[in-house]
C-alpha positions, 0 to 999 in steps of 0.5 A: 173902252180904252182911255189911253192917248195917241202918241204925240210924235212920229205917228203918221195918223196924228196929222191925218187925225188932226185934219179929219177932226178939224174938217169935222169941226169946221163943217159942224160950225158952218152948218150950225151957224147957218141953221142958227142964222138962217133957220127961217129961210132954210126951214122954208127951203127944206120944209123943216121947222125953224125951231128944229134947225135952231136946235140942231144948229146950237148942238152943232156949234157946241160939238164943233168947239169940242171936236176942235179942242180934241184936234188940238190936244197933245196927244189926241185922247183915244176915248175922245176920238172914239166918242166923236166917231160914234157920235158921227155914226149916230148922226149919219144913221139918224139922219138917214132914218129921218130922211127915209121915214120923212120925219118932220115932213121935209121937202124934196130939197130937205130930204136931199140935204139930209142925205147929203149931209149924212153921207158927208158926216159918215165920210168924216167918221170913216176918215177918223176911224181910219186914223184911229186904226193906224194907232199902234197896238 
């Protein structure tokens, strides 16, 4: 895995990557905060354990901070970006697997939410990967 960094200036991908990373950080922070603050009501709505939601919320808040820091780096470290893309792909795939398998016995609303957020995370990973591919060779 390469550890070189994206160039600091003149690259079209740089603002695109920063936006994609910041959208990712914001969505992680908002979802994480909601899972932490509203674990009980969301657990009832989604048919999921409040403890599971709190755990996911804590992870998402921590990840949001790391992704935001990566978005602010000058230049953006390629290894960090690749790690973020890989984590997003893993989250999306794991979420879809959980929805299909019915892990945690989610309600219909919970299953729909799991799939919707998995698609959103996969879309963010695709945007980030597109920005990474714009990196000069």
